[in-house]
N, C-alpha and C positions, 0 to 999 in steps of 0.2 A: 645332436648325438647320435649315433648309428646304434644299436644293438649289443655287437661287438665293441666299440668302442665303451657305450655305458658299464658292460661287464669289467672290460679294464677297470675301469675308471675305481669301481664297487672293488675290486680284488686288490687294489693300489691303496683305495684307501684303509679299508680289511687290514690289510699286512703291515701298513703302517701305525695302525693302533697295536696291533699285536707286538712289535716291535716296540713299542715306547711301551705299553703296558708289562712287560718281564723286568723295568727296570723298576727297584723296589722304592724311588719314590716318584717314576712316571716322567721321567723328564730326561731329557739328552740333547746334545747339540744336535743344529740338523746336519752339520756334515756328516756324524757319525749314523743320523738317519740313513741319508744319502746310501753312505757306504755299505750299511745294510739291506739296505730293500733289494729285493733280485731285480735283477739286469732289465728281465722285461718290461717290469711295473719303470724303473729310472726313465728306461727308454721313452716310453709314453709319457711318463709325468717330463721329461726333459721336450718331447714335440710337444706341449702344451703350457708350454714357462721354463721356469727355473719352481724347484722344488717349494723356495720359498713363499712365490709366488699361489703355488697350487694351496700348500698348507694355507694359505689366507684365506683358502674359500670356503672352508671348514669352520665353522665357529667351536666344534670340542678342540678345538687346538688353541695354543695361547704361544706368543714369541716374546722371548724377553732376553734381554743383553744387546749390545753390540753387535751392528750388522758383523757377518763374518764369524764371529763366535756365541749366535745366538743358541737358546734354550728353544726346546718346543715342550712343550708338559700340558696335558690334558687331567 
């Protein structure tokens, strides 16, 4: 992974954490997270696969619930 790509990966991760942390129960649907991520982060994540696959790389997050209605928590 190149330096610029590593930086974007870290920025996207920090952004996702901040979005989820603003929720009172620190949980939201995966679809809502995707909708709230800045476009450049979402495009980066989609180039790597899908949001679900990207999130599962990081053990600080937990996904629960049925597919297509999963909740992400940390």
